[in-house]
N, C-alpha and C positions, 0 to 999 in steps of 0.2 A: 533555180533549175540551170540558170547560166553558168554558175560556178561549179556545178555538178558535171556538166558537159565539158566544160573547159579542163577540169582535172582529168576526165576521161581521156580526151584527146592528147593530152600532155603526155599521160602514161602510154598511149599507143604509139606516140613517135619515139619514145626512149627505149622501149623493150622490142624484144623480137616478135616476128609475125605470129608464131603460134602462141607466144605468151600473151601478145595483145588480144588474140581470139578468146584465150581462156578468160583473161581478165574482162574482155567486154561481156562474155556470158555470165560470169559471177556478178558483174556491176549491174546487168539487166535483172538478175534474180534478186539482188539485194534492193534494187529500187522498187520491184514489184512487191516484195514483202514489207518493206517499210510503208509504202503507201497504202497497204492494205490493213495496217494497224489502225483501228478507229481512234479518232481523236488526235493522232500524231501531228496532222496538218495544224490542228489548233493549237497545239502546244508550241509549236514552231512559227507559226503566223498569226499575228494578232492577239496573242495570250500575254497577259502581263501579270505575272506572279506576285507583283507587289500590289495588286488591287484585289480586293476581295469580292466574291461574288455579289451582284446587285449593288456594286459600287455607287454610291449616291442616292440608293433607293432603300427598299425595305431591309431589315436585318437579316443576317444569314441564321438559320436554325441549325445548331449542333447537337446532334442526339448521341448520347454516350451510353456505354455499357462497360461493365467491368468483369473480369473474373479473377479471383483472389487464388493465386497459385499457392502462397505459403505466407505465414507470419512467423519468421524465424526466431525473433527474440522480442521480449517485452522488459524492458528495464525500469524498475522502481527507482533506482538512484537517479538515472538521467531523464525519468519520466518521458520515455518515447518508445515507439515499437518500429520494427523494421519488417517491411511486406515487400512480396514480390507480386506484381500485379500485371494483367493484360489489359492495357486501355485501349478501348476501340472508339473512334469518332466517325460519325457518318453526317454528311452534308452534301447539298446539291449545288453543282456550280453549271449554269445553263451553257457556259462557253464550251463545255465537254460533252455535249449531246451528240451522239450519233445514231445512225439508222440501225435497226436490228433489236434483238431482245436478249443479247448475249452479255456476258460480264468477263472482263479480262483482268488477270492479276499481273501486274507490271513489276518490273525490277525495282527494288527498294530505292535505288540512287535516283529513280525518276522524281523522287519527292523533291528534290533540289529545284525541279521545273515548275512545281505546283504551288499555289497557294494553300497554306495549311494554317489551322487555328493556333493561337499563341497561348495554349492550355499550360498552367503550371499548377503544381501542388502547393497548397496553401500549409504553412507551418512544416515545411519540409527541412530538415537540417542537412541531410545528405542525400542525392539521388544520383543514378546514372542508368544508361541504356545499355542493355547487354549487347555485345558485339562479337560473340563467338558461335559460329564461325565467320559470320557476316552480320552486320548491324540488324537486330532482330526487329524490323520493321515491315509492313506489309502495306501495299497500295492495291487496291481494286477498284476498277473502274466500271461503271454500269452504264447501259445504254441511254438512260434518262438524265445522265451528267452526274449521278450520285457516286461520292466518293467514300470508299472506306479505307480508314488510315488506322491500322493498329500497331501499338507499341509494347514492348516487354521492358518494363521499368522495375527495378529496386530502390526503394526509397525508405529513408528513417525520418517519421514523422513523430512531432512533439504531442504529448497526450498529458494533460493536466489530470493528476490523481489525487484523490483525497484518501490518504493512508491512516485516517483515524480508526477504522476498523480493521486494520490488516492484523491477521491474514483470512478475516471473515468479510473481506469487501467485494465490492463490484465496481468496477471501473468503466465509465464510458468514454470510448475513443472516437475520433472522427477521422475520415478521409476526405478532403475537401479539394474540389477541382474549380478553378477560376480563370477566366481570361485576364491575360496581364495588360494588354494595351487596347483592346476593343471594349468600349462600354456596351452597355444594353441597346444603345441606338445603332450599333454595328452587328452585333452578335446576340443570340438568345440560346441558352444551355437549357436542354431538357433531357431527362432520362428516357431511354428508348422504350422501356417497357415497365416503368415505375420500379417496384420492389424487384420484379423478375429480371431486372436489367443487372442485377449482381449475382454472380454464380461463384460457388466454391467456398464460400465462407461458411456455410453449414456443415461442410465436411472436414473442416480443419480439425487436427488433432494437437492441441498445445499441451506443453509439459505442466504448466501451473494453472491454466485457466480453461474454462469452458465457454464457447459463445452461447450466451442466453438468447439474443435475438438481434436483430438489425432491421432498419428501415431506411429509407432514401428520402432526401429533402431537397427542394429547389428554393433557392434564397437569392439575396442580392448583397452585395458588399458596398457599402457607401464610403467612397473615398474622396479627397479633396479634389481628386481631377474628374469624378463622375462615379456613376453608379454602375457596377460591373456585375455580370451574371456569375452565380456560384452554385455548384452541385454538391450536396453533402451526403456521405454515406456514413450513417452513425450506428456503431454496433457496441453491446454491453459484454464486458468479460467478467465471468465470476470465477473467483479464485477456488482452487480445489484445497480445502482445509485439512485433509486427511494427512498429507505429508507433514504439515506442522503439528498436527496432534501426536503423531508418532515421534517426530524429531524434537518437539519441545514441550508441549503440554503433558504428555505421559511422563517424561523424566522429572520435570519439576513436581507433579504431583507426587511421584514415588519419593521425592527428597522430602517432601512435607510429611508424608505417612512415616518415612525413616526417623525423622525427629521426634515422633510420638513414641518411638520404642523407649526412650529415656524415662517415660513415665512408669514404666514397669520395672525399672532398676531401682534399688534401694538408695537412700540419700546418702548412705556411707561410701558408695561405690564412685567416688570422686572421679578417678581416672576415666572410668568407662563413659560416664554420663558427659564428660566434659570434652571426650574424643568425638562422641556422637554428635554434640552441639556444633563444635568447631569444624567438623568434617562436613556436616550439611550446610553451614553457612559458606564455607568456601566454595564447595560444588556449586550451590545455587548462584554465587557471584560470578563464577565461571560461565555457567550456563546463560546468564544475563549478558554477559560480554560478548559471547559467541552470537547470540541472536542479534545483536546490535551491529556488530561488525559487518555482516552481511548487507545491512543497509545503512552505511556510514554517512551517507549524504542527506539522509532522510531523518535523522535523529532529532530534529527540530519537531517532529511529529510526536505527539503522545499516542502510541498505537495501542490496540487492543492487546497484543501480546505483551507489550511492556507492563500494561496494568495488571495482567495475570501474573507476569513474573514478580511483580512488586508484591502482590498479594502472597504469593509463595514464599517470598523471601521474609515478608514480616511474620508469618506464622513460624517459620523456622528459627527467626531471631527471638520470637516471644517464647517458643519452647526453651531456647538457651537461658533466657532472662528467668523463667519460670523455675529452672533449677537453682539459679543464683539465689533467688528469694527463699525458695525452701530450705536450701542448705543454710542460708544464713539465719533464718527463724529457728531452725534445729540446733544451730550452735548457740544461739542465745538462750533456748530454754535449757539445754544441758548446762551452761555455765550458771544459770540462776538456780537450778535444782540441785547442784552439787553441795554436799554437806561441808561444814567448816570443821576442821581439826585442830588439834593441840590446845595451847593456852587460849586462844582466842574463843573457842568454844566453851572452855570452863567459866571464862570471864561472862560470857553472855548469860550462862545458867545463873552466875551469881547476881547479876544486874536483874534478871527476872525475879528472883526470890526477893530482893530489896524491893522491887517495885509492887510486888504483891502485899509484902508487910505494910508499906506507906498507904497503900489504898485501902486496907482493912482498918487502919488507925484513923484515917481522915473522916471528916464529917460527910453527910449524904450529899450536901450542895457541892462541896469541892469535889466529891467523887463523880458526880455527874458532870461537872465542869470539864474534869480531865478525861473523861470518856468522851465528850463532845470534841475536845481538842485533838484526841487521839484519832477519832474518826476523820477529822479534817484532813491529817496528814496521810492516812493510809488509805482512805477511799474518798475520792471526790465527790461520789454519787450521793453521800450522806451528809454533805456539808449544808449548813442552816445559815444561809446568807442573810436571813430576815431577822436576825437577833439585834434587838434595840440597843445593845450595850456596844456594839461594833461601830466603828466611825465608817464615813462616806468612803474613803479610799480603801479601806479595808474590806467592805463589801464588794466594791468593784474588783479588786484583787481576786476576792472569793469567787465571783461569778465567771471571771475568765479562767480561773483555776479548774473550776468545774468544767467548762466547756472544753479546756485543752484535754481534760483527762478523759472526756467522752470521745473525742476525736481520735485521741491515741489508743483508747481501747477498742474503738471500731475498727481500726486497721491493724490492730495487733493480732497476730496469728497465734490462736490458743494452742492448735494442735498442727504442727507441720506437715504431718503425714497426710492431712487432708488436701494440701495443696496439690500433691500428685493425684489424690482420689478424684477431685473435681476436675483437674486438667484432662484425665482420660476421657471425660465426658464431653466438656465444654469445646476443647480444640477441635475434635472431629465434627462437632455439631455446628460450630460457627463456620467452619470451613465449608461444610455442605451448603449452608445457607448462602454464604458468598458466592459460591459456584453457581447456585440456582440463579441468582439475580446477575451474575455476570453473563452467563450463556443466554439468558432470556432477553437481557438488553442488547447484546451485540448481534444476536441472530434474527430478532424480530422487531427491533425498533431502530 
């Protein structure tokens, strides 16, 4: 007060009489308005902003509430999300009690004169306080000493994601508030009204996600320097799969069905069937590269969409291999069934006549023996390896020859046209079965 009156009289001596009178009147009004502001005397006299309320005694209880204004982006590549929130903190400071039942909203710059909690956002990568047109802060003082401190913050928070079921996944993210320097002996964090302390999150409209549910938790963080109070907002985000069905699943399925068109084209149409097979393989490869390029930093995950694209690529490549097998078998059959012409054919006929004459002139025993040897050379299924006249190594060779002929005969395609006939049925059937197991596993397990 001495300094105030000293300044007042100094101005009165330097200014003219009228000016002195007007200034004296304004100074009296200013003094009256200032002293009428509740709690102002406490802020200027005997208040230490460096000491918390109840210093040396019971801990200060900080009640918090949140308004989620927006979640602007959720990045799978960086595994984080960016949100704009309104953080409101309430606590009671007995040094600021005044008479009456009113509350006063103070200029936000007065926060520099008050003690405020050292709350920070856990796992925050980047954060800033909005300052347009002024710093977006609110200070409200109640008669019982309660202080409401509100902030508008935009923060980017880390969110560990499991992308093994992408794009049919559900991610759980957290927003955690913790005291930086004051442990649980100094401050206690609580939610103001439990789950009702969080507003706005149920009204969010996100591009790829839907908020399934959210809930609040009260926890503690055990550090080397002590145990610190922590509040947790945990919310689940379910990805909207419709976009990916239209963007990836439907085109890849259509490419698989396009590869089946070659089964209805004859084996002789080599350019047509080869063009369809190669085109579908290249198109599927391009689709796979495009789907992985959007999540370049998460390629270490084997995602659900990668599994489906791999299945589709296998069926498309299998259709191309099926034509190669069918065409090769058809070519071999045509080459084996072609009649010989010229002197070679006449020589064959003469040899057959000589063989018939020799067989008629031989004895019955030698006739049977020749028939047996001929059967061994022509058909391995009629070889008699139990003949006592055969030596041991000959019997072993005979048994191995029989088995080899049976194995080769099992894999020999007698009618190449049946390959396409069976493929028309088996390829769609297997693809439908695989799809049933795929969608059942990733949607319900």
